[in-house]
C-alpha positions, 0 to 999 in steps of 0.5 A: 897368720893361717886363718881367714883375714877379712879386708874391707874395701872403702869404696862405695861405688861398684867399679871401685870396690872391684879394683879395691877388691882385685888389688886386695886379694893379692896380699894372700890367700887367706885375704877375704874381702868385706864390701858394705850392705849396700846395692852396689856392694851386692852387686860386687858381691856377686861378682867377686864370688862368682870369681872365687873370691871369698866375701862377706858384707857388713852387719845389718843392723834393721830391717830397712837396711836389710830390704 
């Protein structure tokens, strides 16, 4: 498949998310890492995007979750 493929980390810990993301990006150039919308996930998103890794986050279903 040539288009982007979203692959989700299963860890909830920041450092573990980064380890998983680094392994998953080895699967191909079209891999997009999906992280949970949590404080740890936001930190991971910031780090990964600075490293040039494409990231998306899980959906936000409520105002309280977004805050």
